[in-house]
C-alpha positions as CSV (number, residue, x, y, z in Angstrom):
1,M,63.4,114.4,82.5
2,K,63.7,113.0,79.0
3,L,64.5,109.6,77.7
4,L,65.9,108.1,74.9
5,L,65.6,104.8,73.8
6,I,67.8,103.6,71.2
7,S,67.8,100.3,68.9
8,P,71.3,100.3,67.4
9,N,71.9,99.8,63.8
10,N,71.4,96.2,62.9
11,P,73.0,96.0,59.2
12,Y,70.6,92.8,58.7
13,N,67.0,94.0,58.8
14,I,67.1,96.3,55.4
15,F,65.1,96.0,52.7
16,R,65.7,98.0,49.3
17,A,64.4,97.0,45.7
18,P,65.6,98.0,42.6
19,D,64.0,100.7,41.0
20,M,62.4,98.9,38.2
21,F,60.1,97.5,40.9
22,R,59.3,100.9,42.2
23,I,55.6,100.2,40.9
24,A,54.9,97.4,43.0
25,G,54.7,100.1,45.4
26,R,51.9,101.6,43.9
27,F,49.8,98.2,43.4
28,S,49.8,97.8,47.6
29,K,49.0,100.9,49.6
30,H,50.2,98.6,52.6
31,M,54.1,98.1,51.0
32,Q,56.3,100.7,51.0
33,V,59.0,99.0,48.4
34,Q,61.7,102.2,49.2
35,S,61.8,101.8,52.7
36,W,64.8,101.5,54.3
37,A,64.0,98.4,56.8
38,A,62.0,95.7,56.7
39,F,60.1,95.5,60.1
40,P,60.5,98.3,63.2
41,G,61.4,96.8,66.9
42,L,58.2,96.9,69.3
43,N,60.4,96.6,72.6
44,L,61.1,100.2,72.1
45,A,58.3,101.1,71.3
46,I,56.4,98.9,74.2
47,L,58.3,100.0,77.0
48,A,57.4,104.0,76.2
49,A,54.2,102.9,76.0
50,I,54.8,102.3,79.9
51,T,57.2,104.8,80.8
52,P,54.9,107.9,82.9
53,P,53.8,110.1,81.3
54,H,55.4,113.3,82.5
55,V,58.6,111.8,80.8
56,E,59.4,113.2,77.9
57,T,60.6,110.1,75.5
58,K,62.2,109.8,72.3
59,I,63.1,106.5,70.0
60,V,65.5,106.1,67.5
61,D,66.0,103.3,65.5
62,E,69.6,103.5,64.3
63,G,68.7,101.5,61.0
64,V,66.3,104.0,59.4
65,E,67.8,107.8,61.3
66,A,71.3,108.7,62.8
67,I,71.7,109.2,66.4
68,D,72.3,112.0,68.3
69,L,75.1,111.5,70.3
70,D,74.6,115.2,71.8
71,T,71.1,114.8,72.9
72,D,69.6,116.6,75.9
73,A,68.7,113.1,76.8
74,D,69.0,112.4,80.9
75,L,69.0,108.8,80.3
76,V,69.7,107.1,78.0
77,G,68.3,103.1,76.6
78,I,69.6,101.1,74.6
79,T,68.5,97.6,73.2
80,A,70.6,94.6,71.8
81,M,70.5,91.1,70.4
82,T,74.1,89.4,70.5
83,N,75.0,90.8,66.7
84,M,74.1,94.1,68.1
85,A,76.6,94.2,71.1
86,P,78.9,95.7,70.2
87,A,77.4,99.0,68.4
88,A,75.0,99.1,71.6
89,Y,78.3,98.9,73.6
90,K,80.2,101.6,71.6
91,L,77.7,103.9,71.7
92,A,76.7,103.3,76.0
93,D,80.7,104.1,75.6
94,L,80.6,107.4,74.0
95,F,77.3,108.4,75.5
96,R,78.6,108.1,78.9
97,Q,81.9,109.7,78.0
98,R,79.8,112.6,77.6
99,G,78.4,112.6,81.2
100,K,75.3,110.9,80.3
101,K,73.6,107.6,82.0
102,V,73.0,104.5,80.3
103,V,71.2,101.5,80.5
104,L,71.5,98.3,78.8
105,G,68.8,95.8,78.1
106,G,68.0,93.2,76.1
107,V,68.5,89.8,74.8
108,H,72.5,89.6,75.4
109,V,72.4,91.8,78.2
110,T,70.4,89.1,79.7
111,V,72.9,86.1,79.4
112,C,76.2,88.6,79.0
113,P,74.8,90.6,82.2
114,D,78.5,90.7,84.0
115,E,79.9,92.0,80.4
116,A,77.4,94.3,80.0
117,Q,77.6,96.2,83.3
118,K,81.5,97.1,82.2
119,H,79.6,99.7,79.6
120,A,76.8,100.8,81.4
121,D,75.7,102.8,84.5
122,A,72.4,99.5,85.0
123,V,71.8,96.8,83.3
124,V,68.7,95.5,83.1
125,V,68.8,91.2,83.1
126,G,65.0,89.6,81.5
127,E,62.5,91.6,80.8
128,A,61.6,94.8,81.0
129,E,58.9,95.9,81.7
130,P,58.1,94.5,85.5
131,I,60.6,96.9,86.6
132,W,60.7,99.6,84.1
133,K,58.5,101.6,86.2
134,E,60.6,101.4,89.2
135,L,63.9,102.7,87.6
136,I,62.3,105.4,86.0
137,A,61.5,105.7,89.9
138,D,65.4,105.0,90.8
139,F,66.9,107.0,88.0
140,E,65.0,110.4,89.2
141,R,65.9,110.3,92.6
142,G,69.4,109.8,91.3
143,E,69.4,106.1,93.0
144,L,69.6,104.0,90.3
145,K,71.2,100.3,90.8
146,P,73.5,98.7,88.8
147,R,70.9,95.5,88.2
148,Y,67.3,94.9,87.7
149,R,66.1,91.8,87.3
150,P,62.2,91.0,87.5
151,K,61.0,88.6,89.8
152,Q,59.1,86.8,86.6
153,L,58.0,87.0,83.8
154,F,55.9,90.2,82.3
155,D,52.3,88.5,82.1
156,M,51.1,90.7,79.1
157,K,48.8,92.5,80.3
158,G,47.5,96.1,80.2
159,Y,50.6,97.8,78.6
160,G,47.9,99.5,75.8
161,V,49.1,100.3,72.7
162,P,52.9,100.7,72.3
163,R,54.1,104.0,71.1
164,R,54.7,103.4,67.4
165,D,53.7,107.2,66.7
166,L,57.7,107.3,68.3
167,L,58.5,105.8,65.4
168,R,59.7,106.5,62.0
169,L,57.0,104.4,60.6
170,D,57.1,105.9,56.6
171,R,60.8,104.2,56.8
172,Y,59.9,100.4,56.5
173,L,58.7,98.3,54.6
174,F,55.9,96.8,56.7
175,P,55.4,99.1,59.6
176,S,52.8,97.6,61.0
177,T,54.3,95.2,63.8
178,L,51.6,93.0,66.4
179,E,52.3,91.1,69.6
180,T,50.0,89.0,71.0
181,G,52.2,86.0,73.5
182,R,55.5,85.5,74.6
183,G,57.8,82.6,75.2
184,C,58.8,78.7,73.5
185,P,57.7,75.2,74.8
186,F,60.0,73.4,72.1
187,D,63.5,73.9,73.4
188,C,66.0,73.7,70.2
189,E,69.4,73.9,71.2
190,F,70.6,76.1,68.9
191,C,67.6,79.0,69.9
192,S,68.0,81.5,73.3
193,V,63.7,82.4,72.7
194,S,63.0,79.7,75.6
195,R,65.5,80.7,77.7
196,T,65.3,84.5,77.5
197,A,60.7,84.4,77.2
198,G,60.0,80.8,78.9
199,R,59.1,77.7,78.0
200,A,55.6,78.7,79.0
201,Y,53.3,80.4,76.9
202,R,51.7,84.3,78.1
203,F,49.3,85.8,76.5
204,R,48.1,89.7,76.0
205,P,44.2,89.8,76.7
206,T,42.2,89.8,73.1
207,E,40.3,92.9,74.1
208,E,44.2,94.4,74.1
209,V,45.2,92.8,70.6
210,L,41.7,94.1,69.1
211,A,42.4,97.3,70.6
212,D,45.7,97.5,69.3
213,V,44.9,96.4,66.1
214,D,42.1,99.3,65.7
215,S,44.9,101.3,66.3
216,L,47.2,100.3,63.1
217,K,47.1,102.4,60.4
218,N,48.5,100.1,58.1
219,R,46.8,97.0,57.9
220,W,49.0,94.6,56.6
221,V,50.3,93.3,59.4
222,F,53.5,91.1,61.0
223,F,53.1,89.3,64.2
224,V,56.3,89.0,66.2
225,D,55.0,85.8,67.8
226,D,57.6,83.0,68.2
227,I,55.0,80.5,67.0
228,I,51.9,82.2,66.9
229,N,49.9,78.9,66.3
230,G,52.1,77.5,69.4
231,H,48.8,77.1,71.6
232,R,46.1,76.4,69.5
233,Q,42.8,77.1,71.7
234,H,44.1,80.8,71.9
235,A,45.2,81.3,68.0
236,L,42.1,79.5,67.1
237,E,40.5,82.3,70.0
238,L,42.7,84.6,68.3
239,F,41.9,84.1,64.5
240,R,38.0,84.1,65.0
241,A,38.8,87.5,66.8
242,L,40.4,89.2,64.1
243,K,38.1,88.1,61.3
244,G,36.3,91.0,59.8
245,K,39.0,93.3,60.8
246,G,40.1,94.3,57.6
247,L,43.9,92.8,57.9
248,L,46.0,91.0,55.8
249,W,49.1,89.3,57.8
250,A,52.1,87.2,58.4
251,G,53.3,85.6,61.2
252,Q,56.0,83.0,62.0
253,A,54.0,79.9,63.4
254,T,55.3,75.7,63.5
255,V,54.8,73.5,60.2
256,L,51.6,72.0,62.3
257,I,49.8,74.4,60.8
258,A,49.7,73.3,57.5
259,R,48.1,69.8,59.0
260,D,45.2,71.4,61.2
261,E,42.3,72.1,58.6
262,E,39.9,74.6,61.2
263,L,42.9,76.2,62.5
264,L,44.5,77.0,59.2
265,Q,40.9,78.1,57.9
266,A,40.6,80.2,60.7
267,A,44.1,82.0,59.8
268,V,42.7,82.4,56.1
269,D,39.8,84.1,57.6
270,A,41.8,86.3,59.6
271,G,43.4,88.1,56.7
272,C,46.5,85.1,56.8
273,R,48.4,85.4,53.4
274,G,52.4,84.2,54.5
275,L,53.6,82.4,57.3
276,F,57.4,82.2,58.1
277,I,58.5,78.5,58.5
278,G,61.5,76.8,60.3
279,F,61.8,73.7,58.3
280,E,65.6,73.9,59.9
281,T,67.0,70.3,58.2
282,F,66.4,67.2,56.2
283,S,69.0,65.9,57.8
284,S,67.4,62.6,58.7
285,P,69.1,61.9,62.3
286,T,69.7,65.5,63.5
287,L,65.3,65.1,62.5
288,K,64.7,63.2,65.2
289,K,66.7,65.1,67.7
290,L,64.8,68.0,66.8
291,G,62.1,66.2,67.2
292,K,60.3,66.4,63.6
293,P,59.3,62.6,61.7
294,D,61.2,59.8,59.7
295,N,59.2,61.3,56.5
296,W,60.2,64.3,56.7
297,R,60.4,65.3,53.1
298,E,57.0,63.6,52.3
299,R,55.4,66.0,54.7
300,F,57.6,69.2,53.9
301,F,55.9,68.7,50.6
302,Q,52.4,68.2,51.8
303,A,52.2,71.0,54.0
304,C,53.6,73.8,51.3
305,E,50.9,72.2,49.2
306,S,48.2,73.0,51.9
307,L,49.5,76.9,52.1
308,H,49.5,77.2,49.3
309,K,46.4,76.0,48.4
310,R,45.5,78.4,50.5
311,R,47.6,81.2,48.7
312,I,49.5,81.9,52.2
313,A,53.5,82.1,50.9
314,I,55.8,80.1,52.6
315,W,59.6,81.9,53.8
316,G,61.3,78.9,54.9
317,G,63.4,79.1,57.3
318,F,66.9,76.2,56.6
319,V,69.5,76.2,59.5
320,F,73.2,75.5,57.7
321,G,76.5,73.7,59.6
322,L,74.7,71.6,61.9
323,D,76.9,67.8,63.1
324,T,75.2,66.2,60.9
325,D,75.1,68.4,57.7
326,T,76.8,67.6,54.4
327,L,77.7,69.2,51.5
328,E,75.7,67.6,49.6
329,G,72.8,67.7,51.8
330,L,72.7,71.0,52.2
331,Q,73.2,71.1,48.1
332,E,69.3,69.0,48.5
333,T,68.0,71.4,50.9
334,V,68.5,73.8,48.2
335,R,67.0,71.8,45.8
336,L,63.6,70.8,47.7
337,A,62.9,74.4,48.7
338,C,62.6,75.2,44.6
339,E,61.0,71.9,43.8
340,A,58.2,73.0,46.2
341,K,58.0,76.8,45.1
342,L,59.0,78.5,48.3
343,E,58.1,82.0,48.1
344,F,61.4,82.8,50.1
345,A,63.8,81.1,51.9
346,Q,66.4,82.3,54.6
347,F,69.4,79.7,54.3
348,S,71.7,80.6,57.8
349,R,74.9,79.5,59.0
350,L,74.2,77.8,62.2
351,T,74.6,80.1,65.5
352,P,75.7,78.3,69.0
353,L,74.8,81.9,70.7
354,P,75.4,82.4,74.1
355,G,72.9,81.3,76.7
356,T,72.0,78.1,74.9
357,A,73.0,74.7,74.8
358,Q,74.4,74.8,71.9
359,W,76.6,77.7,72.8
360,N,77.5,75.1,75.7
361,Q,78.6,72.2,74.0
362,F,80.8,73.8,71.5
363,Q,82.1,76.0,74.2
364,S,82.9,72.6,76.4
365,E,83.8,71.0,73.2
366,G,86.4,74.2,72.0
367,R,84.8,74.5,69.5
368,I,84.1,78.1,69.5
369,T,87.1,80.0,67.3
370,D,85.5,83.6,67.3
371,T,83.7,85.8,70.2
372,D,83.1,89.0,68.0
373,W,79.6,89.2,68.4
374,S,79.5,91.2,65.8
375,K,79.9,88.4,64.3
376,F,76.7,86.2,65.1
377,N,74.1,87.0,63.3
378,F,74.2,83.6,60.9
379,Q,75.9,85.0,58.2
380,H,79.4,83.9,59.8
381,V,81.0,80.5,60.6
382,V,81.8,80.8,64.5
383,Y,82.5,77.2,65.3
384,K,84.0,74.6,64.2
385,P,81.6,72.0,61.8
386,R,82.0,68.8,62.0
387,L,81.8,66.9,58.5
388,M,82.6,70.2,56.8
389,N,85.5,73.2,57.4
390,A,84.4,76.6,57.3
391,D,85.0,77.7,53.5
392,E,83.2,74.5,52.5
393,L,80.3,75.7,54.6
394,N,80.5,79.3,53.7
395,R,80.6,78.3,50.4
396,S,77.3,76.2,50.3
397,I,76.0,79.4,51.9
398,R,76.9,81.3,49.5
399,E,75.5,78.9,46.8
400,A,72.0,78.4,48.3
401,W,71.3,82.0,48.0
402,F,72.5,82.8,45.0
403,E,71.0,79.4,43.3
404,F,66.8,80.0,45.1
405,Y,67.4,84.1,44.5
406,S,68.4,83.6,40.5
407,V,66.2,84.8,38.0
408,R,66.0,81.5,36.9
409,R,64.8,79.5,39.9
410,M,62.3,82.6,41.0
411,A,61.0,82.1,37.1
412,Q,60.6,78.2,38.5
413,R,59.4,79.2,41.8
414,L,56.9,82.5,41.1
415,G,56.4,81.9,37.0
416,R,57.2,84.5,34.6
417,L,56.5,88.1,34.9
418,R,54.7,88.6,31.5
419,P,50.7,89.6,31.0
420,P,48.4,89.8,32.7
421,I,51.1,91.0,35.8
422,T,48.9,90.3,38.6
423,K,49.2,92.1,41.9
424,G,50.1,89.6,43.8
425,N,53.0,88.7,41.8
426,L,54.6,91.9,41.1
427,R,55.0,92.1,45.1
428,L,56.7,88.8,45.0
429,W,58.9,89.4,42.4
430,A,59.4,92.8,43.8
431,L,61.1,91.5,46.9
432,N,62.3,88.7,45.9
433,M,64.3,91.4,43.9
434,G,64.5,92.9,46.9
435,I,66.3,90.0,48.3
436,N,69.0,89.5,45.7
437,R,70.1,93.1,45.7
438,I,70.8,92.8,49.5
439,M,72.5,89.4,48.6
440,R,74.8,90.5,46.7
441,R,75.5,94.1,49.1
442,F,76.2,91.3,51.4
443,A,79.0,89.2,49.1
444,S,80.5,92.3,47.8
445,S,81.4,94.1,51.3
446,S,82.8,92.3,54.7
447,G,81.3,95.6,56.5
448,P,78.0,96.8,57.1
449,V,75.4,96.8,54.4
450,R,74.4,100.3,53.6
451,T,72.6,102.1,50.7
452,K,73.6,105.7,50.2
453,E,69.9,107.0,51.2
454,M,70.7,105.5,55.2
455,P,71.4,107.6,58.2
456,K,76.0,106.6,59.3
457,S,76.0,104.4,61.6
458,V,77.5,105.7,65.0
459,F,80.9,102.7,63.8
460,D,80.8,104.9,60.6
461,T,82.2,108.0,62.6
462,L,83.9,106.2,65.5
463,D,87.6,107.7,64.7
464,S,86.6,111.3,64.4
465,P,88.3,113.2,66.7
466,S,84.8,114.6,68.0
467,N,84.3,111.3,69.1
């Protein structure tokens, strides 16, 4: 049996730094500055690891390599987040036209299974790991069921080392990604994690994580856990176990880690060099709704100072378009992010993803204006904002990105790039300039962002007579 696992093109997982910063890669063996994408996904590599060994398995990430529609695979598995769903459906339809059996899964399929069922021979609702071997066995017997739904969440044990050997690791900026746990107890109304991965934490056994670490060739690691410090005791034990492993790593955390001296120091000792933190908003009425304190601005600067003191780079995540947001407030958010000297920032449009409380609210209020899933990528306004119109919100987002990643602001946040140039400073400038380049490509194109070196997406050939 031959199995093909596909991640459709996601034009928002790209990275191409300007050629002038090619030298930055020479300063760090851990960074592939001229890569085609930022991170490889782990979901398909994990499924490949638990696939029976007699099954010949291949993984294709369309973001870094082309898909062969005339594959000799017997079964095609396609995963999709919401913004990737149209691409996943197109691929599924094309493969089925060629007589292939197709199974669809992923976050979007989990929340919209009836929609996905129209394009597949089988869909997986929820995590695929608990039922994957059953699905493969059913297919081999010719008894593939139309729908698979695990009775419980995956316990995170025993899947071993993900099949990274099936990924084109040479085409990613940070090729080493690692998972230690799933789930999120926070129930943010605009987030789908707690609804698809559960509100209770589940953890891989530490010994399995360490074995996975030992298998990595690149020691710069990104932890894909939604909140690396969500369960304090587990995080502390994990960081202590990683100490001395020679890792340099980044991950996603809550701002609480900045106020926990013991945990923060353990993270640094384990090799922490960067954290993505969802600061979300400075809109006071909404802060209470998100469980944040009234003196959030003051604590924001204190947290940034604490992390910078330990030389941890900060990637701040901000959401624009909440019902309490004003244009003046959004401008202030950008100013505060620059004043705090965040190394990176992400300004996202509020996006009511299907399956979330935000989606249910906006739909009941008649505020959803577009259901083209490809636009549910945090880069389009697909609802009616309350205190501004869609054009004003789009303009504020554009101005935020261009302001934060302007050369003037980069010099303010990162320091001027002049002798003596340190490795760290050069890397930060290379990454910021890479984002600046991508941002300008997005601004000049309404379609998927691609570079001439990247393979064509299936969307580029859909009108071809051969398809």
